[in-house]
C-alpha positions in Angstrom: -16.2 -50.9 9.3 -15.0 -54.3 8.2 -18.3 -56.0 7.3 -21.9 -55.3 6.4 -24.6 -55.3 9.0 -28.3 -55.4 8.5 -28.1 -57.1 5.1 -31.5 -57.5 3.4 -32.9 -59.6 0.7 -34.4 -58.1 -2.5 -38.0 -58.5 -1.2 -37.1 -57.0 2.2 -35.5 -54.0 0.5 -38.5 -53.5 -1.8 -40.9 -53.6 1.2 -38.8 -50.9 3.0 -38.8 -48.8 -0.2 -42.6 -48.9 -0.3 -42.7 -47.1 3.0 -41.7 -43.8 1.4 -44.1 -41.5 -0.3 -46.3 -40.2 -1.8 -45.4 -36.5 -1.9 -47.8 -33.6 -1.7 -49.8 -32.6 -4.7 -50.3 -29.6 -7.0 -52.6 -28.5 -9.8 -51.2 -28.4 -13.4 -52.6 -27.6 -16.8 -53.3 -30.6 -19.0 -50.6 -29.3 -21.4 -48.0 -30.1 -18.8 -49.7 -33.2 -17.3 -48.6 -36.0 -19.6 -46.6 -38.5 -17.5 -47.8 -37.0 -14.2 -49.6 -39.1 -11.6 -53.1 -38.3 -10.4 -53.3 -37.4 -6.7 -57.1 -37.7 -6.7 -59.7 -39.5 -8.7 -60.7 -37.7 -11.9 -64.5 -37.3 -12.1 -66.4 -36.4 -15.2 -68.2 -33.0 -14.8 -70.6 -33.8 -17.6 -72.0 -36.3 -20.1 -69.9 -37.0 -23.1 -71.3 -36.4 -25.6 -73.7 -33.9 -24.2 -76.1 -34.2 -27.1 -77.3 -37.0 -29.5 -74.8 -37.3 -32.4 -74.7 -39.1 -35.7 -72.0 -41.7 -36.0 -72.4 -41.9 -39.8 -72.8 -39.7 -42.8 -76.4 -40.0 -44.0 -79.9 -38.9 -43.1 -81.5 -38.3 -39.7 -84.9 -40.0 -39.7 -87.7 -41.3 -37.4 -86.9 -45.0 -37.3 -90.5 -46.0 -37.6 -90.7 -44.3 -40.9 -88.2 -46.8 -42.3 -89.7 -50.0 -40.9 -90.2 -52.6 -43.7 -88.0 -50.7 -46.2 -86.0 -52.9 -48.6 -84.1 -52.3 -51.8 -87.1 -53.6 -53.8 -89.6 -51.7 -51.7 -87.9 -48.5 -50.3 -89.5 -46.0 -48.0 -90.0 -42.5 -49.4 -89.1 -39.6 -47.1 -89.1 -35.9 -47.6 -85.8 -34.0 -47.0 -86.5 -31.0 -44.8 -83.0 -29.5 -44.7 -79.5 -30.2 -43.5 -77.8 -30.3 -40.1 -74.7 -28.0 -40.1 -71.7 -29.1 -38.2 -71.2 -27.2 -35.0 -74.7 -25.8 -35.1 -77.9 -26.7 -33.3 -80.4 -28.0 -35.9 -83.1 -25.6 -36.8 -85.2 -28.2 -38.5 -87.7 -30.4 -36.6 -88.7 -33.7 -38.2 -92.3 -34.9 -38.4 -93.8 -38.1 -40.0 -92.0 -39.1 -43.2 -89.3 -36.4 -42.9 -85.5 -36.6 -42.9 -82.5 -34.2 -42.7 -79.0 -34.6 -44.2 -76.4 -35.1 -41.5 -72.7 -35.7 -41.3 -70.7 -37.8 -38.8 -70.7 -35.9 -35.5 -73.7 -33.8 -36.3 -76.4 -33.2 -33.7 -79.7 -35.0 -34.3 -82.6 -32.7 -34.9 -85.7 -32.8 -32.8 -88.0 -35.7 -33.9 -85.2 -37.9 -35.2 -84.1 -41.0 -33.4 -81.9 -42.8 -36.0 -79.6 -42.2 -38.9 -79.7 -44.1 -42.2 -76.2 -44.5 -43.8 -75.9 -42.5 -47.0 -75.2 -45.7 -49.1 -78.7 -46.9 -48.4 -80.3 -43.6 -49.6 -81.1 -42.6 -53.2 -82.2 -39.1 -54.2 -85.3 -38.9 -56.4 -85.2 -35.1 -56.5 -84.0 -32.2 -54.3 -86.6 -32.9 -51.6 -87.2 -36.6 -51.7 -85.1 -39.7 -51.1 -85.6 -43.5 -51.1 -84.5 -45.4 -48.1 -83.5 -49.0 -49.0 -82.8 -50.3 -45.5 -84.8 -50.1 -42.3 -83.1 -48.8 -39.1 -83.9 -49.3 -35.5 -84.3 -46.5 -32.9 -80.8 -45.1 -31.9 -79.1 -47.0 -34.8 -76.0 -45.0 -35.9 -76.6 -42.6 -33.1 -74.3 -41.8 -30.1 -76.6 -40.8 -27.2 -75.7 -38.4 -24.5 -73.4 -40.1 -22.0 -72.7 -43.1 -24.2 -69.0 -42.3 -24.0 -68.8 -40.9 -20.4 -71.5 -40.3 -17.8 -71.5 -37.2 -15.5 -70.1 -38.2 -12.1 -68.2 -41.2 -13.5 -64.7 -42.0 -12.2 -62.7 -41.6 -15.3 -59.2 -42.3 -13.9 -58.3 -43.4 -10.4 -55.8 -41.8 -8.0 -52.3 -43.2 -8.7 -52.7 -43.4 -12.5 -49.9 -42.0 -14.7 -51.5 -39.8 -17.3 -51.1 -40.8 -21.0 -51.7 -38.7 -24.1 -55.2 -40.3 -24.6 -56.1 -39.4 -21.0 -55.2 -35.8 -21.7 -57.5 -35.9 -24.8 -60.3 -37.1 -22.6 -59.8 -34.2 -20.2 -59.9 -31.8 -23.1 -63.1 -33.4 -24.4 -64.7 -32.8 -21.0 -63.4 -29.2 -20.6 -61.0 -30.2 -17.8 -58.1 -27.8 -18.1 -56.3 -28.6 -14.9 -55.7 -31.8 -13.0 -54.4 -32.5 -9.4 -51.2 -34.5 -9.6 -48.5 -35.6 -7.2 -45.5 -33.3 -7.2 -42.5 -34.6 -9.1 -39.9 -36.1 -6.8 -36.7 -34.0 -6.5 -33.6 -36.2 -6.3 -30.3 -34.8 -5.1 -27.3 -36.6 -6.7 -23.8 -36.5 -5.2 -20.7 -38.2 -6.7 -18.0 -38.9 -4.2 -14.3 -39.9 -4.5 -10.9 -38.2 -4.8 -10.5 -39.9 -8.1 -13.6 -38.5 -9.8 -13.1 -35.6 -12.2 -15.4 -33.5 -14.4 -16.3 -35.0 -17.8 -14.6 -32.1 -19.6 -11.3 -33.1 -18.0 -8.7 -35.5 -19.5 -8.3 -38.0 -16.6 -4.8 -38.5 -15.1 -3.7 -42.1 -14.3 -6.0 -43.2 -11.5 -8.7 -40.7 -12.2 -12.2 -41.4 -13.7 -14.8 -39.0 -15.2 -18.0 -38.4 -13.3 -20.1 -41.0 -15.2 -22.5 -41.6 -12.3 -23.8 -38.1 -12.1 -25.0 -38.1 -15.6 -26.2 -41.7 -15.7 -28.3 -41.2 -12.5 -29.6 -37.9 -13.7 -30.8 -39.5 -16.9 -32.3 -42.4 -14.9 -34.3 -40.0 -12.7 -35.5 -37.9 -15.6 -36.7 -40.9 -17.5 -38.9 -41.8 -14.6 -40.5 -38.3 -14.3 -38.4 -37.2 -11.3 -36.4 -33.9 -11.2 -32.7 -34.6 -10.8 -30.7 -32.1 -8.8 -27.0 -32.9 -9.3 -25.0 -31.3 -6.5 -21.6 -32.0 -8.1 -18.6 -33.9 -7.0 -17.4 -34.3 -3.4 -13.9 -35.4 -2.2 -13.5 -38.1 0.4 -13.8 -35.6 3.2 -16.3 -35.9 6.1 -17.2 -32.3 6.4 -17.5 -31.7 2.7 -19.7 -34.7 2.2 -21.9 -33.9 5.2 -22.4 -30.3 3.9 -23.4 -31.7 0.4 -25.9 -34.1 2.0 -27.3 -31.4 4.2 -27.8 -29.3 1.1 -29.6 -32.1 -0.6 -31.9 -32.8 2.4 -32.9 -29.1 2.4 -33.9 -28.9 -1.2 -34.8 -32.4 -2.3 -37.1 -35.3 -1.4 -34.3 -38.0 -1.5 -30.5 -37.9 -1.6 -28.4 -40.4 -3.6 -24.7 -40.7 -3.1 -22.6 -42.8 -5.5 -19.3 -44.1 -4.3 -18.0 -44.5 -0.8 -20.4 -47.3 0.2 -18.1 -50.3 -0.2 -16.0 -51.7 2.7 -12.7 -49.9 2.9 -10.5 -47.5 4.8 -11.9 -44.5 3.0 -15.5 -45.4 3.4 -17.2 -42.3 4.8 -20.8 -42.7 3.6 -22.3 -44.5 6.6 -20.3 -42.4 9.1 -21.6 -39.2 7.6 -25.1 -40.6 7.4 -25.0 -41.5 11.1 -23.8 -38.0 12.0 -27.3 -36.7 11.2 -29.4 -36.5 14.3 -32.6 -38.0 12.7 -30.8 -40.7 10.7 -32.2 -44.2 10.9 -30.3 -47.1 9.1 -32.7 -49.3 7.2 -30.4 -51.4 5.0 -26.6 -52.0 5.2 -25.9 -54.3 2.3 -28.3 -56.1 0.0 -27.9 -59.8 -0.8 -27.5 -59.2 -4.6 -24.8 -59.1 -7.1 -23.9 -56.6 -8.4 -24.8 -54.0 -5.8 -24.3 -55.6 -2.4 -22.5 -52.5 -0.9 -25.7 -50.4 -0.8 -26.8 -48.4 2.1 -30.4 -47.2 2.6 -31.6 -45.0 5.4 -33.8 -42.1 6.2 -33.3 -38.7 7.7 -36.7 -37.7 9.1 -39.0 -39.0 6.3 -36.5 -38.6 3.4 -34.8 -41.6 1.9 -31.0 -41.3 1.7 -29.2 -43.8 -0.5 -25.6 -44.8 -0.6 -25.0 -46.4 -4.0 -21.9 -48.4 -5.1 -19.3 -46.4 -6.9 -19.1 -48.7 -10.0 -21.5 -47.5 -12.6 -22.9 -50.9 -13.5 -23.6 -51.7 -9.9 -25.1 -48.3 -9.2 -27.5 -48.5 -12.2 -28.5 -52.1 -11.4 -29.4 -51.1 -7.9 -31.3 -48.0 -9.3 -33.2 -50.1 -11.8 -34.3 -52.7 -9.2 -35.0 -50.6 -6.2 -34.9 -46.9 -7.0 -37.5 -47.2 -9.8 -39.8 -48.3 -7.0 -38.8 -45.4 -4.8 -39.6 -42.8 -7.5 -42.8 -44.6 -8.4 -43.9 -44.5 -4.7 -42.8 -40.8 -4.2 -44.8 -40.0 -7.4 -47.9 -41.6 -5.9 -48.3 -44.4 -8.4 -50.7 -47.1 -7.2 -52.2 -48.2 -10.6 -50.3 -51.3 -11.7 -50.6 -50.3 -15.3 -48.6 -47.1 -14.5 -45.7 -48.8 -12.8 -42.4 -48.2 -14.5 -41.4 -51.9 -14.4 -41.5 -53.6 -17.8 -41.0 -57.4 -18.0 -41.0 -59.8 -20.9 -40.7 -63.6 -21.1 -37.7 -65.1 -22.9 -35.6 -68.3 -22.9 -32.0 -68.4 -21.7 -29.5 -68.7 -24.5 -27.0 -70.6 -22.5 -26.3 -72.1 -19.0 -25.4 -69.6 -16.3 -23.9 -70.5 -13.0 -24.8 -68.6 -9.8 -23.8 -68.7 -6.1 -26.6 -69.6 -3.8 -27.4 -67.2 -1.0 -27.7 -64.0 -3.1 -29.8 -62.9 -6.0 -27.6 -62.5 -9.2 -28.8 -60.0 -11.7 -27.3 -60.8 -15.1 -27.4 -58.5 -18.1 -28.9 -60.0 -21.2 -29.4 -59.1 -24.8 -32.6 -60.1 -26.4 -32.6 -61.8 -29.8 -35.2 -63.8 -31.7 -34.6 -67.3 -33.1 -37.7 -67.0 -35.3 -39.9 -68.7 -32.7 -38.9 -67.5 -29.3 -37.3 -64.5 -27.6 -33.8 -65.5 -26.4 -32.0 -63.9 -23.5 -28.2 -64.0 -24.3 -26.2 -63.3 -21.1 -23.6 -60.5 -21.2 -20.7 -60.9 -18.8 -18.5 -58.1 -17.5 -17.1 -56.6 -14.3 -19.2 -54.1 -12.4 -16.8 -51.3 -13.2 -17.7 -51.6 -16.9 -20.5 -49.7 -18.5 -20.5 -51.3 -22.0 -22.3 -54.5 -20.9 -25.2 -52.3 -19.7 -25.2 -50.4 -23.0 -25.1 -53.6 -25.0 -27.8 -55.3 -22.9 -31.6 -54.9 -23.1 -32.4 -55.9 -19.5 -31.7 -57.9 -16.4 -32.5 -61.5 -15.5 -32.7 -62.4 -11.8 -31.2 -65.7 -10.6 -32.9 -66.3 -7.3 -30.7 -66.8 -4.2 -32.0 -70.4 -3.8 -30.9 -71.5 -7.3 -27.4 -72.4 -8.5 -28.0 -71.0 -11.9 -30.1 -71.1 -15.0 -30.2 -73.7 -17.8 -30.2 -73.1 -21.5 -33.8 -73.0 -22.8 -35.2 -72.2 -19.3 -38.0 -69.6 -19.4 -37.1 -66.4 -17.5 -38.4 -63.0 -16.9 -36.4 -60.1 -18.4 -36.6 -56.8 -16.7 -36.3 -54.3 -19.6 -33.9 -51.4 -19.0 -35.8 -48.2 -18.8 -39.2 -49.9 -19.1 -42.2 -47.8 -20.3 -41.5 -44.2 -19.4 -43.7 -41.1 -19.5 
């Protein structure tokens, strides 16, 4: 194989990626649901609150008994008792009567408003002056004010946050239906790749990609399934990929996808009966030697061997793959996080491909500045030093100092 075929643009690859997913669903307890994605709309089973509650400490009253009350001419009301927290009131209010109540307490029968305690003055144990008139339902939370029975609380495709879990608890929802976490098989290839506990000999490298890609998947809510290292051997690689296809939803291979005499990835891919090639090269830098296909309905990815290239491709494209497999459709739940910044210096680019440059974000006191970080694709330190990526579109010859750009933050918001 001496050149790339079926090379796609960034937009074309993203459109292909969107064709995968979502996975099947399962029911999980809300204790384990944070970060999971709803597979069905979440419907309220009841009103919240289910009873009229006070929103203030004070006295529950009949509003009409306070009409006209002022500091100079207060209304006099008789205190009939106290509303105990967590208990249904036993007192019922009639004309000119009140009951002591705390925030969250249930209004007693006959009451339709609450006077804040600072506007009340005790004359004796059973009588208070009310120095401010209140309207009906003032300082009262009525049934359903927060949530109505039958209301769609959260839509299918929404990633659950801690506050969403709290809402479920408030409504007595103990389990939710969510999309299953994607299982991603990760295979590192290459005769030169050794375990991280090994001291590499000249020409050898530690298996950085396995751990980096595992962390990437985990940060997005997927379940990484590392299948270990694989030599540049056709049968061994095919066996590893077959294992990944049996137990996972997608298989990622790092290494072996660049043009060269030892390139086995595509040959092994094509040996699977149901394999269909979707992408053979992407018009980006770094990351051009990327292969995307499918075996049946499962995405199979051949990533570049260099860690920086592999992680850039993962950030741009495989974030979308995991989001899609997870069933995310709510834009607020997407894992992409972009901020605006100004370029800190001129950067040249070759037209015809999208260049993704690593940048570090700094502030000059007024604006956020994106300072480019340069380094070869085999180096990982530029990614560690950087905060995100800036795309230089394939139709541009570069970016100018001071030009406003969008920075794709590494990692983005994660569950």
